[in-house]
C-alpha positions in Angstrom: 1.3 -41.0 -21.9 2.3 -39.1 -18.8 5.5 -39.9 -17.0 5.3 -41.3 -13.5 6.6 -39.0 -10.8 8.9 -40.8 -8.4 8.8 -39.2 -5.0 12.0 -39.6 -3.0 11.5 -41.3 0.4 11.1 -38.8 3.2 14.1 -38.3 5.5 13.6 -40.1 8.8 12.5 -37.9 11.7 15.4 -38.2 14.0 13.8 -36.2 16.7 11.3 -39.0 17.1 13.4 -42.1 16.4 16.4 -40.9 18.3 15.3 -38.8 21.3 18.0 -36.6 22.8 19.6 -37.6 26.0 18.7 -35.1 28.7 21.5 -32.6 29.3 22.0 -33.7 32.9 21.1 -37.4 32.6 24.1 -38.7 34.7 26.3 -37.8 37.6 29.8 -38.9 38.2 28.5 -41.6 40.6 25.1 -43.0 39.7 24.7 -45.2 42.8 22.0 -44.3 45.3 23.4 -46.6 48.1 26.8 -44.8 47.9 25.1 -41.4 47.7 23.0 -42.3 50.8 26.0 -43.5 52.8 28.0 -40.3 51.9 25.0 -38.0 52.7 24.3 -39.6 56.0 28.0 -39.1 57.0 27.8 -35.5 55.8 24.6 -34.9 57.7 26.3 -36.1 60.9 29.4 -34.0 60.3 27.3 -30.9 59.6 25.1 -31.4 62.6 28.2 -31.9 64.8 29.7 -28.6 63.6 26.5 -26.8 64.3 26.1 -28.3 67.8 29.7 -27.6 68.7 29.5 -24.0 67.5 26.2 -23.3 69.3 27.6 -24.7 72.6 25.1 -27.6 72.6 27.9 -30.2 73.0 29.2 -28.3 76.1 25.8 -28.0 77.6 25.8 -24.2 77.3 23.7 -23.0 74.4 24.8 -19.7 73.0 21.9 -18.2 71.0 24.1 -15.4 69.6 25.9 -17.9 67.3 22.8 -18.1 65.2 23.1 -14.4 64.3 26.1 -15.0 62.2 26.2 -15.9 58.5 28.4 -18.9 59.2 25.7 -20.5 61.3 23.0 -19.5 58.9 24.8 -21.1 56.0 25.5 -24.2 58.0 21.9 -24.5 59.0 20.9 -24.2 55.3 23.4 -27.0 54.5 22.1 -29.2 57.3 18.5 -28.7 56.1 19.4 -29.4 52.5 21.4 -32.5 53.4 18.5 -33.8 55.4 16.2 -33.2 52.4 18.5 -35.0 50.0 18.9 -37.9 52.4 15.1 -38.3 52.5 14.9 -38.0 48.8 17.6 -40.6 48.2 15.9 -43.1 50.5 12.6 -42.5 48.7 14.2 -42.9 45.3 16.1 -46.0 46.4 12.9 -47.7 47.5 10.9 -46.7 44.4 13.4 -46.7 41.5 16.3 -48.9 42.8 20.0 -48.5 43.3 20.9 -47.0 40.0 20.5 -43.3 39.4 20.7 -39.9 41.0 18.6 -38.3 43.7 18.3 -34.6 44.3 15.2 -32.2 44.7 16.9 -29.7 42.3 20.3 -29.6 40.7 20.1 -25.8 40.5 19.2 -25.5 44.1 22.1 -27.8 45.0 24.3 -25.1 43.4 22.7 -22.3 45.4 23.3 -24.2 48.7 26.9 -25.1 47.6 27.6 -21.5 46.8 26.1 -20.2 50.1 28.5 -22.3 52.1 31.4 -21.6 49.7 31.0 -18.0 50.7 31.5 -19.0 54.3 34.7 -20.8 53.5 36.2 -18.1 51.3 35.4 -15.2 53.7 36.8 -17.3 56.6 40.1 -18.1 54.8 40.6 -14.8 53.0 39.2 -12.2 55.5 38.7 -13.7 59.0 41.8 -15.9 59.5 44.3 -13.1 58.7 42.3 -10.7 60.9 42.2 -13.1 63.8 45.8 -14.1 63.3 46.9 -10.5 63.5 44.9 -10.1 66.7 46.7 -13.0 68.3 43.8 -15.5 68.3 45.2 -18.9 69.0 42.0 -20.7 68.3 42.2 -20.5 64.5 41.5 -23.8 62.8 40.1 -25.4 65.9 38.0 -28.5 65.4 34.8 -26.5 65.5 36.1 -23.8 63.2 37.3 -26.5 60.7 33.9 -28.2 60.8 31.7 -25.2 60.1 34.1 -23.2 57.8 35.9 -25.9 55.9 34.5 -29.4 56.3 30.9 -28.5 55.6 31.8 -26.6 52.4 34.0 -29.4 51.2 31.2 -31.9 51.9 28.7 -29.9 49.9 31.1 -29.4 47.0 32.0 -33.1 46.9 28.4 -34.1 47.0 27.7 -31.9 44.0 30.7 -33.2 42.1 29.9 -36.9 42.7 26.1 -37.3 43.1 24.3 -34.4 41.5 23.5 -34.6 37.7 25.3 -31.9 35.7 24.2 -29.4 33.1 21.4 -27.7 34.9 23.3 -24.5 35.9 22.6 -21.3 33.9 24.9 -18.4 33.3 22.6 -16.2 35.4 22.9 -18.5 38.4 26.1 -17.0 39.9 24.3 -13.6 40.2 21.3 -15.2 41.7 23.4 -17.2 44.2 24.8 -14.1 45.8 21.3 -13.0 46.8 21.6 -15.4 49.8 24.6 -13.6 51.4 23.1 -10.2 50.3 19.9 -11.0 52.1 22.0 -11.7 55.2 23.9 -8.5 54.8 20.6 -6.5 54.6 19.3 -8.2 57.7 22.5 -7.7 59.6 22.7 -4.0 58.9 19.1 -3.5 59.8 19.5 -5.6 63.0 22.5 -3.4 64.1 20.9 -0.2 63.1 17.9 -1.0 65.3 20.1 -1.5 68.3 20.9 -5.2 68.0 24.3 -6.5 69.1 26.1 -9.5 67.9 28.4 -9.4 70.9 28.2 -6.8 73.7 29.1 -3.4 72.2 29.4 -4.7 68.6 26.7 -3.9 66.1 28.4 -5.7 63.2 29.0 -9.4 62.8 32.2 -9.2 60.7 35.1 -6.6 60.5 34.4 -5.8 56.8 30.9 -4.7 57.8 32.0 -2.3 60.5 30.8 1.1 59.3 32.1 2.8 62.5 35.7 1.7 61.8 35.8 1.7 58.0 33.1 4.2 57.1 30.4 3.7 54.4 32.9 3.9 51.5 35.3 1.4 53.1 32.5 -1.1 53.7 31.1 -0.6 50.2 34.6 -1.3 48.7 34.8 -4.6 50.7 31.3 -5.7 49.7 31.9 -4.9 46.0 35.3 -6.7 46.0 33.8 -9.7 47.7 30.8 -9.7 45.4 33.0 -9.7 42.3 35.2 -12.5 43.7 32.1 -14.7 44.7 30.4 -14.2 41.3 33.7 -15.2 39.7 33.7 -18.4 41.8 30.1 -19.0 40.8 31.0 -18.8 37.1 33.8 -21.4 37.7 31.1 -23.7 39.1 28.9 -23.1 36.0 31.8 -23.8 33.6 32.7 -26.9 35.5 29.1 -28.0 35.5 28.9 -27.7 31.7 32.2 -29.4 31.2 31.2 -32.4 33.3 27.8 -32.5 31.6 29.6 -32.8 28.2 31.7 -35.6 29.5 28.6 -37.4 30.9 26.9 -37.1 27.5 29.9 -38.5 25.7 30.1 -41.4 28.1 26.3 -42.1 28.1 26.3 -44.4 25.0 29.0 -46.5 26.4 27.4 -46.8 29.9 23.8 -47.5 28.8 
């Protein structure tokens, strides 16, 4: 008489019965009405800075302001903020008040880094240069709006309303391609005879090949690149840390 073979029960398939929570399932504030209110205020502030810097508020449009990276990065932020406002309104109507709204968490990082470049170069490079030249208009309302307020608004929007965990370690290197694209354009524009102000072929002092020479400009660009990539890695580390906190809190908040 043969012995009966007892087969142990199969282990449950946890991948099916307990699906993983998406890495970036939550933001710090998962309220679309709050996000919409903040983003509308941010959009108005960004638009005001652009209008003031371009001379629109004074009724004397200065097209040359659009040649500078400061204005380019502010326009990028204005366009992005308008896009997330539209997305937030659409998600609010379709999915309700609870949740997050962004076209892309990674692209939000790219835009945030593009304007962070503006703030850091202003504070570290331009303010000391202008102060040494006796410029009394440092930290004017317009300067504060386009160099400090807009970057802070984008950073706070990412901290509060954008889901975390999407950034990759390669992203800081990719993010600097935006200012690099501007550098390439600005050098080409000046080499072809373009002027940012009468008699000036370079938009910023650290790009002035006539004054610093090619080695001097290269040193500036390399130093700034290293610093900006380092700041980008800080954003990635913070993104992953906040994502881990969100995943720990998820079972208690669901």
